[in-house]
N, C-alpha and C positions, 0 to 999 in steps of 0.2 A: 530482415529488419527485426530487432528485438522490441516488441510492442511495449513490454514493461519499462525498459530503459527509456523508450521514446516518451512514454507518458510521464516519467518522473524526471524530466530534464531540468526542472527548477526546484521542485518542492522538497528535496532532501535537506535535512537540517541536523543540528547536533545540540546536545545538552550544554556543551561548553559555550556556544554562541549565545544561547538564551541566558545562561548564567552571567556572561560578561555584560550583556545589556542591562540585566537586572541590577548587577553590582554597580554599574556606572550611574544608574539613576539615583542610587542611595549615597555613593561615595564618588562624586564626580572627580575626574583627574584635575590636579592642580589645587585641590581643596584641602591639602594636608595641613594639619594644625599640630601644635605641641601636645595637645591632649588627645591625639588620635587613638582610638580604641583598638585593642587587639582583637582579631577575629578568632584566635586560638592561642593556646599555650601548650608547650611541650616541655614537661619537667621544669616549669617556671619560665621558660624562654618564650617570649611573645612572637607571634606572627601578626604583623600589622596589616591594616586594611590596604595600605599602599603597596605592600609586598604582594598581597593577594592580587591586587589589580594588575601589577606588573607581570605576574605569572600568567594571569589570564590573557593579557594582551600578547605576551610572548607566544603563548600556545595557540591562540586563534584570533587575536585582536585585528590583525591586518585583514584576515578573511572576512570577519564580521563587518568591519568598516567598509570594505569593498562591496559587500552585499547590500549594506545600507545606502551607499552611494548609487548603486545600480537601481535599487528600489525607488530612490528619489528621482533619478532620471526618468524612469518609466512613468512615475506619477506625473512629472512635469509634462512629458510628451502626451500622456493621455488627456491632460487638461487642454493642451493645445488642439488635440484632435476632437475634443468634445465627447470623449468616451467615458461612460460610467459603468461600473461593475455592480451588479445586484447579487443578493444572496443566492438567487436562482442560478446565476452564472457559475458561481463557485460550486454549488451543489451539483450541477450538471457535470462539471469537470471532474469532481470527485467520483461521481457515479461512473464516468468513463474510465477512470483509473481503476476503480473496483472491478470493472468488467474484464480487465486484463489478468485478474487473478482467478484461481480456480474456485475459490470460496471466500466467504466473509471472514472465516478464521485465518486464511492465508493472508488476506489483506491486513487484518488486524496485527498479525505477526510481523508483517513488513513494517508497519508503523512502530511496533515495539522495538524492532531491530534498529530503527533510526532514533529511538528515544523520544518518540512523538506520541501525542494523543490526537484524536480526530479534530479537536478544537485547534491544536497546534497546526495541523495540516490546513485547516480552513484559513487560518491567518497567513500561512506561508503561500497559499494558493492565490492570494490577491494579486501579487505581481505577475505570476504566470498567466493568469486569466487575462489581466490587463494587457500584457505584452502580446498575447495571442490575438486579442481583438485589434491591436494596433497593426500587427503584421499580416493577419489573414487576408486583407484585401490585396496585399502584394503577391500573394501566392496563387498559382494556377495549377490545376491537375487536369491533364487531358484524358480523353477516353482511351487513347492508346496506352497511356501509362497505367490506367486501371486494368486494362486487358492484359498487359504484360505482367503485372503483379499477380493477377488471378492465375494466369498460366504457369508462372514460375513457383507459385505457392499452393497449387491446388491440393497436393497431398496433405498439407497441414490444415487446409480449410475443410477437409472432409470431416464429417461428424461420425465417430465410431458408434457401434451398437452400445446402448446403455440400459441399465436397469435402475429402478428406484427402489432402494433397499433400506431396511432398518435391521438393527442387530442388538442382541443382548450378549455381552461377553462375560464369561465366568471362568473360574480357575479349573474346574474339574468336569469330567464327563457326567458324573452323577448329578451335579448341579444343573447342567444343561438339560439332562433328561427330566429332571423335576420341573423345570420351567416349561418344557414342551408339554408335559402332562397337564400343567395348569392352563396353558393356552388352549389345548384341545378340550378342556373342560369349560371353556368360555372365558378364560382370563384375558384381560386387556394387555396387549403387547406393550404399549407405551407405559402403562402403569408398572408393569413388571420390569421394564428396562430401567425406570427411575429407581425402583426399589433394589434391583439386584445387579445391574450391569457394572462391571469394573472399568468400563471405558468412560472416563470423566468428561471427555470431549463431547460425547453424544448422549449420555444417560439422561441429562436434564431436558433433552429434546426428544425423549421417548425412544432413543436409539436410532433416530433418523439420520441416515447418511446422505440423503439426497440422491441424485443420479450419479452413478459411477460407471466408468469405462474400464475395459480390460487393460491391464498393464499399469494401473495406478497404485495397486496395493498388493496384499498377500495373494498369490496366485491360487492357493487352495480355496480361500474365501471367495474369490471372484468366480472360480469354476463352479462352486456350489450355488452362488447367487444367480449366475446366468443360466444354470440348469433348471431353475424353478420357473413355473408358470406364474402369471400374474395372480396374486392372492395366495401363492404357495408358501409353505412353511418348511424349513429344512429340518433335517435330523441334527444331532449334535455334530458340529464340524470342528475338527481339531485344527487350530491355526498356530501361528508362531507365538501367540500370546496366551493361549489356553484353549477354551472351547466356545464356539459361537452358535447362537440360534439365529437364523436369518429369515426375514420375511420380505418378500418382493411384492410391490404394489403396482408396478408399471414396467413396461418394456418399450424401448424406442429402437427401431431398426436403424442400421447404419444408413447414412445419406450423403449425397454429394451436392452441395449447394450450387446453383447456377450462377453465372456472372451477374445476372439481374439481382439475385438474392443478396450478393455480397458487394454490389457496387457502392452503396452508401458507406458501408463500413470501411472498405478499401480506400475510398476517396478521403475519408476523414483521417485514416492512418497516414496516407501520403501527405495530406495537408499538414498534419502535426509534425511529420518527419521534416518537411521543408521549412516549417516555422522554426523547429529546433536548430536546423543548420543556419537559417537566415538570422536568427536571434544573436548569434555570436558576432557576426560582422556588423549587425545593426548597433549592438551595444558598444562595440569598439569605436564605431563612427561617432556615436552620440557622446562618448566619453572624450574623444579627441576634440569635439566641437565645443564642449562645455568648459566653463571655468571652474575647475575643481581644486580646492585647497585642502590638502591632507596634512594635518598637523599632529597626527598620532605620535610620531617619533619624538617630537619636541615636548608633547604633553607628558609622556612617560618619563622623560628626563627630570621633570619637576616634582615627581611624586617620591 
């Protein structure tokens, strides 16, 4: 089971869909007039608002409308069931999604890849959290299912040895040696990282890399980091990007969690997986039972 895909079964979005909704609120379909304004001109040739609207509809209008119909159905069903969603519910779901990523940066990159901000995600999560609350009472996970998942995925559940490291990355060995000399003379590692490190992703955090496991990055860097004692400082380490000065502040030994340790996490993962599967048939059933009038095709013909 891919936990990331499982967590993101509803929240994915696109800039096009947001643009279409925003456009429709300003230039509603069917509102064409003789003095319709051009949204752009190319060598004097106008591109009209209606032409833009039709292009957006053609590219993603049907998908957008289907999503809006789905959201309305979920909203109506939640009212019938007396379900209310709080900000805390949405925040908790987002935190759960974040936990499936290796870091905050990786999570933020995923948002950027979908053309979304955190606020966009919160808005998109409303329907997912609501649907989850509607369907969760219909889902059961047995102790046998939890045990089966634990046994089948034990290797991936094991926690490898880790070190908590910080680094200062520079271009030359001479620069690295100069930094080491400053550190040995009482210089502050975080301050020097902010001043000198070429790693833009970590320099503003004082070079902090958090906990790292072997196999995640440069093998030379990792070998040097794991060889250091807690509180230890490396010599100049030549890596793929230049030279690094590494400081290790903590070690965590490899560990194997027990079934009891992972029961709650596994149960939630299995519940989410079952909800994801159930949601498709549930939505199809609700759509078949509802009176839905989709006039998108007719409206675009009038623009």
